[in-house]
N, CA, C and O of each residue as an XYZ file, in Angstrom:
508
protein
N       0.713     -1.299      0.298
C       0.155     -0.016     -0.222
C       0.922      1.260      0.180
O       0.659      2.334     -0.361
N       1.797      1.151      1.054
C       2.661      2.359      0.986
C       3.488      2.331     -0.694
O       3.380      3.111     -1.641
N       3.901      1.699     -0.605
C       4.970      1.494     -1.938
C       4.401      2.168     -3.053
O       5.019      3.016     -3.696
N       2.664      1.633     -3.415
C       1.575      2.631     -4.350
C       1.881      3.723     -3.645
O       2.656      4.653     -3.862
N       1.535      3.602     -3.229
C       1.549      5.433     -2.508
C       2.390      6.527     -2.686
O       2.158      7.722     -2.865
N       3.749      5.667     -2.574
C       4.905      6.633     -3.170
C       4.419      7.187     -4.707
O       4.198      8.249     -5.288
N       4.408      5.413     -5.007
C       4.794      5.527     -6.858
C       3.372      6.198     -7.450
O       3.483      6.597     -8.609
N       2.423      6.332     -7.004
C       1.069      7.814     -7.101
C       2.004      8.825     -7.471
O       2.218      9.143     -8.641
N       2.728      9.482     -6.179
C       3.047     10.708     -5.670
C       4.303     10.777     -6.546
O       4.653     11.920     -6.842
N       4.848     10.034     -6.892
C       6.006      9.985     -7.747
C       5.538     10.532     -9.220
O       6.206     11.409     -9.768
N       4.473     10.035     -9.788
C       4.044     10.272    -10.756
C       3.418     11.588    -10.764
O       3.874     12.531    -11.410
N       2.019     11.664     -9.802
C       1.771     13.517     -9.977
C       3.014     14.002    -10.019
O       3.180     14.527    -11.120
N       4.175     14.096     -9.202
C       4.989     15.467     -9.130
C       5.920     15.200    -10.220
O       6.801     16.053    -10.324
N       5.963     14.167    -11.125
C       6.213     14.379    -12.577
C       5.285     14.865    -13.663
O       5.377     15.637    -14.617
N       4.444     14.175    -13.181
C       3.380     15.081    -14.261
C       2.968     16.736    -13.968
O       2.551     17.143    -15.052
N       2.922     17.626    -13.169
C       3.044     18.599    -12.219
C       4.292     19.286    -13.101
O       3.979     20.072    -13.996
N       5.131     19.113    -12.954
C       6.523     19.218    -13.440
C       6.438     19.411    -14.768
O       6.868     20.415    -15.336
N       5.819     18.352    -15.382
C       6.045     18.806    -16.889
C       4.715     19.807    -17.513
O       4.748     20.332    -18.626
N       3.700     19.916    -16.648
C       2.998     20.711    -17.238
C       3.042     21.639    -17.061
O       2.233     22.444    -17.521
N       4.409     22.060    -16.004
C       4.753     23.455    -15.725
C       6.064     23.894    -16.448
O       6.748     24.776    -15.929
N       6.416     23.358    -17.544
C       6.913     23.010    -18.366
C       8.643     23.065    -18.048
O       9.521     23.228    -18.895
N       8.805     22.898    -16.719
C       9.892     23.344    -15.013
C      10.502     22.058    -15.762
O      11.614     22.437    -16.127
N      10.302     20.550    -16.225
C      11.438     19.216    -15.860
C      12.248     19.662    -16.368
O      13.037     20.211    -15.599
N      12.538     19.728    -17.575
C      13.975     20.206    -18.196
C      14.722     21.118    -18.257
O      15.602     21.047    -19.115
N      14.679     21.969    -17.634
C      15.097     23.330    -17.120
C      16.770     22.667    -17.045
O      17.054     21.493    -16.805
N      17.778     23.845    -17.337
C      18.734     23.820    -16.565
C      19.255     25.021    -16.449
O      19.257     26.049    -17.127
N      19.982     24.449    -14.800
C      20.059     25.729    -14.039
C      21.241     25.482    -13.326
O      21.274     24.622    -12.446
N      22.349     26.257    -13.673
C      23.778     26.226    -13.060
C      23.714     25.606    -11.619
O      22.662     25.367    -11.026
N      25.004     25.372    -11.124
C      24.960     25.556     -9.356
C      23.899     25.038     -8.679
O      22.784     24.801     -9.144
N      24.592     24.735     -6.670
C      23.672     23.866     -6.718
C      23.346     24.702     -4.877
O      22.716     24.196     -3.948
N      23.983     25.941     -4.912
C      23.559     26.611     -3.592
C      23.004     28.106     -3.568
O      23.442     29.191     -3.949
N      21.554     27.555     -2.794
C      20.870     28.719     -2.875
C      21.623     30.108     -2.491
O      22.144     30.184     -1.378
N      21.684     31.072     -3.276
C      21.792     32.650     -2.784
C      20.654     33.542     -3.047
O      19.600     33.414     -3.668
N      21.378     34.782     -2.165
C      20.313     35.669     -2.709
C      20.168     36.453     -3.555
O      19.288     37.280     -3.796
N      21.360     36.089     -4.171
C      20.576     37.020     -5.754
C      19.936     35.846     -6.993
O      19.695     36.020     -8.188
N      19.824     34.870     -6.293
C      19.315     34.030     -7.057
C      17.106     34.090     -7.446
O      16.326     34.255     -6.507
N      16.834     33.996     -8.251
C      15.766     33.856     -8.474
C      14.914     33.134     -7.520
O      15.241     32.235     -6.745
N      13.777     33.671     -7.703
C      12.893     32.554     -7.203
C      12.529     31.242     -8.438
O      12.621     30.019     -8.325
N      12.110     32.071     -9.563
C      11.851     30.969    -10.685
C      13.248     30.198    -10.708
O      13.273     28.967    -10.738
N      14.624     31.113    -10.688
C      16.060     29.762    -10.358
C      16.370     29.011     -9.335
O      17.081     28.026     -9.534
N      15.811     29.379     -7.765
C      15.302     28.072     -6.944
C      14.131     27.128     -6.610
O      14.104     26.192     -5.811
N      13.262     27.561     -7.343
C      12.352     26.581     -8.055
C      12.883     25.436     -8.612
O      12.788     24.224     -8.417
N      13.490     26.201     -9.387
C      13.888     25.093    -10.656
C      14.780     23.939    -10.484
O      14.786     22.813    -10.982
N      15.849     24.796     -9.279
C      16.164     24.082     -8.583
C      16.201     22.697     -7.583
O      16.723     21.666     -7.158
N      15.390     23.463     -7.627
C      14.245     22.481     -6.418
C      13.757     21.550     -7.592
O      14.520     21.047     -8.417
N      13.261     21.489     -7.583
C      12.713     20.326     -9.349
C      13.478     19.438     -9.754
O      13.313     18.444    -10.462
N      14.269     19.847     -9.281
C      15.626     19.058    -10.102
C      15.885     18.379     -9.032
O      15.524     17.208     -9.148
N      16.575     18.743     -7.592
C      16.828     17.997     -6.559
C      15.897     16.881     -6.461
O      16.014     15.687     -6.737
N      15.150     17.428     -6.098
C      13.274     16.303     -6.323
C      13.481     15.495     -7.072
O      13.574     14.338     -6.662
N      13.621     15.763     -8.342
C      13.558     14.313     -8.964
C      14.568     13.293     -9.381
O      14.458     12.393    -10.215
N      15.702     13.669     -8.527
C      17.858     13.040     -8.291
C      16.849     12.634     -6.953
O      16.834     11.409     -7.076
N      15.774     13.017     -5.432
C      15.717     12.100     -4.900
C      16.371     13.210     -3.337
O      16.233     12.876     -2.161
N      16.977     14.365     -3.777
C      17.897     14.843     -3.198
C      16.750     16.173     -1.899
O      16.459     17.368     -1.861
N      16.498     14.912     -1.084
C      14.992     15.734     -0.454
C      15.598     16.722      0.613
O      14.755     17.516      1.028
N      16.376     16.812      0.951
C      16.625     17.354      2.234
C      17.306     18.642      1.268
O      17.192     19.761      1.769
N      18.237     18.523     -0.532
C      19.093     19.747     -0.353
C      17.393     20.233     -1.609
O      17.492     21.116     -2.461
N      16.666     19.791     -1.487
C      15.518     20.250     -2.000
C      14.465     21.507     -1.198
O      13.814     22.395     -1.747
N      14.573     21.235      0.054
C      13.852     21.545      0.997
C      14.362     22.854      1.085
O      13.770     23.905      0.839
N      15.770     22.647      1.542
C      16.847     24.169      1.841
C      16.798     25.320      0.776
O      16.776     26.542      0.922
N      16.785     24.325     -0.630
C      16.341     25.494     -1.619
C      14.826     26.060     -1.604
O      14.452     27.169     -1.987
N      14.201     25.211     -1.166
C      12.143     25.621     -1.130
C      12.438     26.514     -0.118
O      12.325     27.712     -0.380
N      12.854     26.115      1.175
C      12.694     27.628      1.990
C      13.872     28.331      2.337
O      14.155     28.688      3.481
N      14.730     28.570      1.058
C      15.271     29.766      0.426
C      14.408     30.424     -0.056
O      14.342     31.632      0.174
N      13.599     29.835     -0.787
C      13.142     30.403     -1.484
C      11.302     31.597     -0.900
O      10.746     32.601     -1.343
N      11.068     30.637      0.248
C       9.946     31.035      0.726
C      10.444     32.483      1.732
O       9.761     33.486      1.944
N      11.881     32.178      2.250
C      12.168     33.174      3.599
C      12.483     34.841      2.457
O      12.265     36.012      2.770
N      13.103     34.219      1.014
C      13.432     35.362      0.162
C      12.324     35.764     -0.581
O      12.077     36.966     -0.673
N      11.615     34.924     -1.128
C      10.375     35.906     -1.410
C       9.242     35.167     -1.298
O       8.876     34.205     -1.972
N       8.411     36.039      0.178
C       6.729     35.644      0.430
C       6.037     35.645     -0.122
O       5.007     34.985      0.013
N       6.231     36.181     -0.745
C       5.070     36.966     -2.195
C       4.783     35.942     -3.287
O       3.679     35.639     -3.739
N       6.238     35.362     -3.701
C       6.345     34.459     -4.966
C       5.186     33.540     -4.964
O       4.789     32.888     -3.998
N       4.633     33.568     -6.297
C       4.065     32.996     -7.316
C       4.017     31.133     -6.952
O       3.163     30.248     -7.022
N       5.638     31.243     -6.500
C       5.871     29.971     -6.154
C       6.081     28.440     -4.226
O       6.424     27.320     -3.848
N       5.253     30.408     -3.661
C       5.680     29.802     -2.416
C       4.558     28.648     -2.077
O       4.704     27.636     -1.391
N       3.372     29.128     -2.788
C       2.568     27.190     -2.642
C       3.126     26.327     -2.944
O       3.736     25.908     -1.959
N       3.354     25.600     -4.000
C       3.738     24.802     -4.897
C       5.357     24.575     -3.656
O       5.681     23.502     -3.148
N       5.941     25.649     -3.501
C       7.324     25.173     -2.543
C       6.845     24.802     -1.017
O       7.689     24.336     -0.250
N       5.691     24.975     -0.636
C       5.093     24.911      0.666
C       5.249     23.220      0.358
O       5.827     22.471      1.144
N       4.808     22.897     -0.553
C       3.496     21.578     -0.265
C       4.583     20.783     -1.186
O       4.146     19.638     -1.306
N       5.994     20.933     -1.986
C       6.392     19.965     -2.332
C       7.647     20.097     -1.180
O       8.277     19.040     -1.131
N       8.066     20.940     -0.421
C       8.223     20.560      0.997
C       8.047     19.306      1.879
O       8.870     18.536      2.374
N       5.974     19.386      1.927
C       5.420     18.012      2.100
C       5.513     17.331      1.716
O       5.580     16.398      2.516
N       5.628     16.895      0.236
C       6.173     15.781     -0.602
C       6.896     15.074     -0.440
O       6.921     13.868     -0.682
N       7.923     16.043      0.205
C       9.417     15.527      0.309
C       9.474     14.766      1.925
O       9.871     13.661      2.296
N       9.144     15.414      2.323
C       8.954     14.242      4.120
C       7.826     13.351      3.460
O       8.238     12.229      3.754
N       7.037     13.222      2.979
C       6.312     12.069      2.937
C       7.279     10.912      2.153
O       7.375      9.753      2.555
N       8.085     11.533      0.774
C       8.904     10.788      0.698
C       9.713      9.993      1.096
O      10.028      8.883      0.666
N      10.059     10.572      1.936
C      11.048     10.092      3.503
C      10.539      9.650      4.445
O      11.132      9.729      5.520
N       9.061      8.936      4.347
C       8.376      8.971      5.409
C       8.772      8.900      6.921
O       8.929      8.083      7.827
N       8.841     10.279      6.649
C       8.719     11.690      8.048
C       7.627     12.004      7.941
O       7.245     12.990      7.311
N       6.875     11.156      8.587
C       5.022     11.817      8.315
C       4.628     12.161      9.409
O       3.466     12.536      9.560
N       5.433     12.114     10.335
C       5.535     13.541     11.178
C       5.138     15.166     10.516
O       4.254     16.023     10.511
N       6.619     14.822      9.943
C       7.111     16.447      9.156
C       5.976     16.713      7.874
O       5.581     17.839      7.572
N       5.594     15.606      7.274
C       4.870     15.521      6.664
C       3.472     16.576      6.411
O       3.009     17.392      5.614
N       3.160     15.797      7.901
C       1.803     16.088      8.389
C       1.472     17.387      8.270
O       0.582     17.933      7.619
N       2.635     17.978      9.270
C       2.884     19.229      9.643
C       2.562     20.113      8.234
O       1.466     20.648      8.065
N       3.251     20.165      7.615
C       3.556     20.628      6.096
C       2.390     21.247      5.444
O       2.058     22.425      5.318
N       1.573     19.547      4.859
C       0.263     19.486      4.566
C      -0.776     20.251      5.164
O      -1.513     20.832      4.367
N      -1.046     20.411      6.555
C      -1.473     20.929      7.490
C      -1.144     22.358      7.285
O      -2.023     23.086      6.824
N      -0.112     22.789      7.542
C       0.230     24.205      7.419
C      -0.544     24.535      5.399
O      -1.367     25.361      5.003
N      -0.028     23.813      4.899
C      -0.101     24.528      3.260
C      -2.023     24.153      2.976
O      -2.617     24.619      2.004
N      -2.441     23.608      3.619
C      -4.214     23.764      3.867
C      -4.482     24.900      4.711
O      -5.262     25.816      4.451
N      -3.886     24.790      5.576
C      -4.490     26.468      6.405
C      -4.083     27.430      5.966
O      -4.798     28.364      6.327
N      -2.861     27.913      5.025
C      -2.342     29.153      4.388
C      -3.135     29.245      3.122
O      -3.864     30.202      2.860
N      -3.011     28.524      2.587
C      -3.551     28.144      0.899
C      -4.647     27.693      0.258
O      -4.688     27.037     -0.783
N      -5.943     28.252      1.242
C      -7.776     26.917      1.312
C      -7.886     26.930      0.413
O      -8.490     25.918      0.057
N      -7.516     27.884     -0.779
C      -7.655     28.197     -2.220
C      -7.419     27.083     -3.156
O      -8.294     26.499     -3.796
N      -6.070     26.829     -3.176
C      -5.275     26.037     -3.907
C      -6.146     24.457     -4.279
O      -6.400     23.541     -3.497
N      -6.431     24.560     -5.605
C      -6.848     23.432     -6.119
C      -6.287     21.512     -5.533
O      -6.776     20.383     -5.494
N      -4.848     22.296     -5.151
C      -3.875     20.959     -4.249
C      -4.226     20.507     -3.094
O      -3.962     19.361     -2.732
N      -5.063     21.628     -2.160
C      -5.849     21.014     -1.049
C      -6.570     19.587     -0.825
O      -6.537     19.016      0.266
N      -7.124     19.147     -1.784
C      -7.660     17.977     -1.492
C      -6.894     16.514     -1.412
O      -7.159     15.433     -0.887
N      -5.646     17.117     -2.323
C      -4.587     15.973     -2.685
C      -4.074     15.877     -0.889
O      -3.995     14.890     -0.158
N      -3.784     17.380     -0.600
C      -2.869     17.286      0.456
C      -4.060     16.482      1.891
O      -3.756     15.525      2.603
N      -4.909     16.992      1.910
C      -5.793     16.585      3.035
C      -5.999     14.759      2.853
O      -6.104     13.882      3.711
N      -5.997     14.697      1.313
C      -5.335     12.959      1.521
C      -4.433     12.296      2.041
O      -4.664     11.280      2.697
N      -3.053     12.851      1.793
C      -2.023     12.692      2.114
C      -2.046     12.481      3.655
O      -1.568     11.584      4.350
N      -3.025     14.018      4.080
C      -2.831     13.975      6.380
C      -3.601     12.148      6.172
O      -2.958     11.109      6.320
N      -4.862     12.231      5.862
C      -5.654     11.426      5.797
C      -5.266      9.853      6.008
O      -5.781      9.058      6.794
N      -3.550      9.507      4.496
C      -3.266      8.487      4.373
C      -1.775      8.178      5.515
O      -1.358      7.052      5.788
N      -1.227      9.395      5.996
C      -0.778      9.687      7.076
C      -1.250      8.871      8.791
O      -0.684      8.403      9.780
N      -2.671      9.122      8.254
C      -3.221      8.208      9.814
C      -3.722      7.171      9.152
O      -4.312      6.767     10.154
N      -4.013      6.368      8.332
C      -4.188      5.299      7.909
C      -2.908      4.017      8.057
O      -3.075      2.804      7.932
N      -1.789      4.660      8.321
C      -0.413      4.108      7.787
C       0.227      4.371      9.042
O       0.701      3.244      9.184
N       0.517      4.849      9.822
C       1.363      5.412     11.285
C       0.292      5.403     12.334
O      -0.784      5.962     12.120
N       0.602      4.662     13.689
C      -0.297      4.867     14.648
C       0.661      6.314     15.521
O       1.862      6.222     15.778
N      -0.121      7.453     15.829
C      -0.110      8.815     16.266
C      -0.502      8.552     17.731
O      -0.617      9.491     18.518
């Protein structure tokens, strides 16, 4: 069940990347700095996620959120942070991030999937 859920999650992420047209983005450098735009940080994070470099992706996404709090990428960055924790089976962290996403972005279409993830966490773990 968990493997199927992870496989579906990975497929959804890949489809989202393809739909955004960022899956093939080539961005040089790995370290985030203040001179990088939100677009560059987001593209680098997606690249890290595609390589299962979850900690690196979270660092880049957190930098994006903190540096560009009004960026249009912030909702997806928050969701991708949650997804990265979920992929690593760090369910407490994932649930916290999904709940934050639901609270701060209640009108986003991804809220239903975030809520399904929270429900899934409760079905697969003992809190």
